[in-house]
C-alpha positions in Angstrom: 149.8 25.8 34.4 152.3 23.1 35.7 154.2 21.8 32.7 155.5 18.6 34.4 159.0 19.3 33.1 160.8 16.8 35.4 158.6 13.9 34.3 158.9 14.8 30.6 162.7 15.2 30.8 163.1 11.9 32.6 160.8 10.1 30.1 162.8 11.5 27.2 166.2 10.6 28.8 165.1 7.0 29.6 164.1 6.4 25.9 166.8 8.4 24.2 164.4 11.1 22.9 165.2 14.8 22.2 163.7 17.1 24.8 163.2 20.9 24.5 161.3 22.4 27.5 160.3 25.7 26.0 160.7 26.3 22.2 158.0 28.9 21.9 155.6 30.8 24.1 152.6 28.7 23.1 154.5 25.3 22.9 156.2 23.6 25.9 157.8 20.3 26.7 158.6 19.4 23.1 159.8 15.8 22.7 161.0 14.2 19.5 161.9 10.5 18.9 160.8 7.2 17.4 158.1 5.1 19.0 156.9 1.8 17.5 159.2 2.4 14.5 157.5 5.7 13.7 159.0 9.1 14.1 156.9 11.4 16.4 156.9 14.6 18.3 154.7 15.6 21.3 154.3 18.9 23.0 151.9 20.9 25.1 150.1 23.5 22.9 148.3 26.6 24.1 145.0 27.3 22.4 142.6 30.3 22.7 139.0 29.6 23.5 136.0 31.9 23.8 133.4 31.5 26.5 130.7 33.5 28.3 133.3 35.2 30.4 135.4 36.2 27.4 138.5 34.5 25.9 141.0 32.5 27.8 143.9 30.1 27.1 144.0 26.4 27.8 146.7 23.8 27.2 146.5 20.3 25.7 149.1 17.7 24.8 149.5 17.1 21.0 151.2 14.2 19.2 152.3 14.6 15.5 153.4 11.6 13.3 154.4 11.9 9.6 152.5 9.5 7.3 155.5 8.8 5.2 154.4 6.4 2.4 150.8 6.1 3.7 148.5 8.1 1.4 145.4 9.6 3.1 143.1 12.5 2.1 142.9 15.5 4.4 140.2 15.2 7.0 139.4 15.9 10.6 137.6 13.9 13.2 136.1 15.9 16.2 134.8 14.1 19.3 131.0 14.7 19.6 131.5 15.1 23.4 133.7 18.2 22.7 131.5 19.8 20.1 128.2 20.4 22.0 128.1 24.1 20.8 128.6 23.0 17.1 126.0 20.2 17.4 123.5 22.7 18.9 123.8 24.8 15.8 123.5 21.8 13.4 127.2 21.7 12.4 128.0 18.0 12.5 130.2 17.4 9.5 129.4 14.7 7.1 126.5 12.4 8.0 127.1 8.7 7.3 123.9 7.0 6.1 123.3 3.3 5.4 120.8 1.8 3.0 117.8 0.0 4.5 119.3 -3.4 3.5 122.5 -2.8 5.5 123.5 -5.6 7.8 123.0 -5.2 11.6 126.8 -5.3 12.0 127.3 -2.4 9.6 124.6 -0.4 11.2 126.1 -1.0 14.7 129.6 0.1 13.7 128.3 3.2 11.9 126.1 4.2 14.7 128.9 3.8 17.2 131.2 5.9 15.0 128.6 8.7 14.7 128.0 8.6 18.4 131.7 9.3 19.1 132.9 11.5 16.2 132.0 14.1 13.6 134.0 13.8 10.3 134.9 16.8 8.1 136.4 16.2 4.7 139.4 18.5 4.3 139.1 19.8 7.8 136.3 21.5 9.9 137.2 25.0 8.9 137.6 24.3 5.2 134.4 22.3 5.2 132.5 25.3 6.6 134.1 27.7 4.2 133.2 25.4 1.3 129.6 25.2 2.5 129.3 29.0 2.5 131.3 29.8 -0.7 130.8 26.9 -3.1 127.5 24.9 -3.1 128.7 22.3 -5.7 131.5 21.2 -3.3 129.4 20.8 -0.2 129.9 17.0 0.0 133.1 15.2 -1.1 132.7 12.2 -3.3 132.7 8.9 -1.5 135.8 7.9 -3.5 137.6 10.9 -1.9 137.2 9.7 1.6 136.8 5.9 1.0 140.1 5.1 2.7 138.8 6.5 6.0 135.4 4.9 5.9 136.4 1.2 5.8 134.9 -1.2 8.3 138.2 -1.8 10.2 138.7 2.0 10.6 135.1 2.5 11.8 135.5 -0.3 14.3 138.7 1.2 15.6 137.2 4.7 16.0 134.1 3.3 17.7 136.3 2.3 20.7 139.3 4.8 20.6 139.1 7.4 23.3 140.9 10.5 22.3 140.6 14.2 21.3 140.5 15.5 17.7 142.3 13.5 15.0 143.5 15.5 12.0 145.3 14.4 8.8 146.7 17.3 6.8 149.4 17.3 4.1 151.1 14.1 5.1 150.9 14.5 8.9 148.6 13.0 11.5 147.9 15.2 14.5 146.1 13.8 17.5 145.1 15.6 20.8 144.7 14.3 24.3 141.0 13.8 25.2 139.3 16.6 27.0 138.2 15.6 30.5 136.1 18.6 31.5 135.8 22.3 30.9 134.3 24.3 33.8 136.5 27.4 33.8 139.9 28.3 32.4 142.0 26.9 35.3 140.3 23.5 35.0 140.4 23.0 31.3 144.0 21.9 30.7 144.6 18.4 29.5 148.3 17.8 30.0 149.9 14.3 29.7 153.1 14.1 31.7 156.1 11.8 30.9 155.2 8.3 30.0 151.5 9.2 30.0 152.1 10.5 26.5 152.7 6.9 25.3 148.9 6.3 25.6 148.3 9.0 23.0 151.1 7.7 20.8 149.6 4.2 21.0 146.2 5.4 19.7 147.9 7.3 16.9 150.0 4.4 15.9 147.1 2.0 16.1 145.1 4.4 13.9 147.8 4.4 11.2 148.3 0.6 11.4 144.6 0.1 10.7 145.0 2.1 7.6 148.1 0.2 6.6 146.3 -3.1 7.0 143.1 -2.1 5.1 144.8 -1.1 1.8 142.7 -3.7 0.0 139.6 -3.6 2.1 136.5 -2.3 0.4 134.4 0.4 2.0 130.8 -0.2 3.0 128.8 -0.5 -0.2 125.6 0.7 1.4 127.2 3.8 2.8 126.3 7.3 1.5 127.3 10.8 2.6 125.2 13.9 3.3 126.4 17.3 4.4 124.6 18.4 7.6 125.8 22.0 7.3 123.7 24.5 5.3 124.5 28.2 5.7 120.8 29.3 5.8 119.9 26.7 8.4 123.0 27.5 10.5 122.1 31.2 10.5 118.4 30.5 11.2 119.2 28.2 14.1 121.7 30.7 15.5 119.2 33.6 15.4 116.5 31.4 16.9 118.8 30.5 19.8 119.7 34.1 20.5 116.1 35.3 20.3 114.9 32.4 22.4 117.6 33.2 25.1 116.5 36.9 25.4 112.8 35.9 25.5 113.6 33.4 28.2 115.5 36.1 30.2 112.6 38.5 30.0 110.2 35.9 31.2 112.5 35.0 34.0 112.7 38.6 35.1 108.9 39.0 35.1 108.5 35.8 37.1 111.2 36.9 39.6 109.3 40.1 40.4 105.9 38.5 40.3 106.8 35.8 42.9 109.2 38.1 44.8 112.2 35.8 44.5 110.3 32.6 45.4 111.0 29.4 43.4 114.5 30.5 42.5 115.5 27.0 41.5 112.9 27.1 38.7 114.0 30.4 37.2 116.5 28.9 34.7 113.8 26.8 33.1 112.2 29.7 31.0 115.7 30.4 29.6 116.4 26.8 28.7 112.9 26.4 27.2 113.4 29.6 25.2 116.8 28.5 23.8 115.4 25.0 22.8 112.2 26.4 21.3 114.2 29.1 19.4 116.6 26.5 18.1 113.8 24.2 16.9 111.9 27.1 15.2 115.0 28.5 13.5 116.0 25.0 12.3 112.4 24.2 11.1 111.8 27.5 9.3 115.0 27.2 7.3 115.0 23.5 6.7 115.7 22.3 3.2 112.6 22.1 1.1 
């Protein structure tokens, strides 16, 4: 993985930032400074990911900005385009619903937000743990996350193109947007030198929206529903696994029956088995 050290060092020097090329094994090209009157740090972070071929590492550029006097609850926004596996299992965070009498403008901004992001109160991992361990705390109160569900914030997030956004204990962490993941050597999303300013601009714009909406009311017709239920998650997962194996068996039978003809059609039984298993698992464990 090329770390683009010359570009990052030049960018830091030109702007008077601190530059540390290798502070830790999993953190490279660490830059600290002030951008748009806010302190920041950016670095390339190594993360472990699991796949069909086992576990591998990929790198992504991260930006961290302290919130200072801005008070926000802990939450995490995950791009829908990067959570296909989670969405397949029905893990979509909090579902934003509008009353039937909501205006077309409200419905358009909420639909655009839901198309781009999944929101987890407290963070994705904590939200899943709470769903499993403590049923009364599945859904945070609207008042707990009202500051991140205001119209201006939803409009901003409907157009912002970035990776995950996390607010935790007074810090905002934002990741570079994932481009594509095919195999380990193509999954890195590294921003070099001044390219990191694009990520900092999104983060600062995000915080400025919150600063300017201190007295803006949240959508009155908005309600929250938790999309994650442990029983349904387990049922969907089991259905997908069983559907996959049934599809593999059908594919093997068809392969020998037609002696290798129609090879381009052989993946279809596996895909059909996975989708049917997912549907049946979800349907059988749906909330009564």
